[in-house]
N, C-alpha and C positions, 0 to 999 in steps of 0.2 A: 618287326613288321615287314612282310616280303614283298617283293615287287620293286619295279624300277620307281623312280621319282614320280611320275605320273601315275602309277598305280597307287602310291600310297595317299596322293595329293589329289588325285583326280586330275581328269583333263584329257582323256581319251574317250573319244566320242561315241566307239562301237561298243565298249563295255567297260564299266567304272566299278565292278564288283569288289576288288580290293582296297577301294578308298572307301568303303563304308565301315570296315573294322576299326581304322585310326580315327575316322570322324566320331564313331560311337565313343571310342575310347577318352580322346580328346574333349568332347562335349560334356560325359560325366565326369571327368576330373574337373573342368571348370566349374560345373554346377557344384560339385562337392566342395570347392574351394568358396563357394558363394556368389560366382559370376550369375547374374540373371539372364538366362538364356530361355527362349521360347523352347517348347518340347520339338525333338525332331519330327520331320513329316514321315509317314510310315516308307517313303521309298527310301530313305536314308536310314532306317532300322534294318534293312534285311542283309544279314553278311553271308555271304557264299564261302565256307572255309575249302571247296574245291575250285576255286576260281583261278584262272590260268593268268601267269606273270606274263607282261610283255617284254619282248627283246628289244631295248632300244638303240642298241650299238651299231654303226655303220658299218660298211666292209672294214676300214681300217681297224676299229676297234675288236672286230671279229677275229681278223688276222693276226692282232697281237695277243689276243685272249688264247688263241690255238698255241702261238709261239710260247707263252709263257708257261699254260697247263698242259700240253701234251710235249713240248721239245723242253722244258725244264729252263726255259731262260730265265734269269731273275732281273729285276730293275732295283737299280741302284740310284738313290738320288742325293748327292753331296750337298749338305745344308750349310751355307754360310752365315755367319755373323757378321754384325756391322764391323767390329774392329778387327776383322781378318782382311 
């Protein structure tokens, strides 16, 4: 499922076209498993495969994205365990 978090789960007021695909999939999986849901309304059945994803990163995240992607920066995070 493509898009940022609110594209997939819905929440953008301007356009939520990307949220309908995941909704349809989750609804059909739940119904196939026996969950008694009402049918989806017509508005939720529309799926736009050409919908545009939002870009939700702020200026700092956009800067880091450029550094990692364009300049080849590598992010390494050391993982500590409780016994260390």
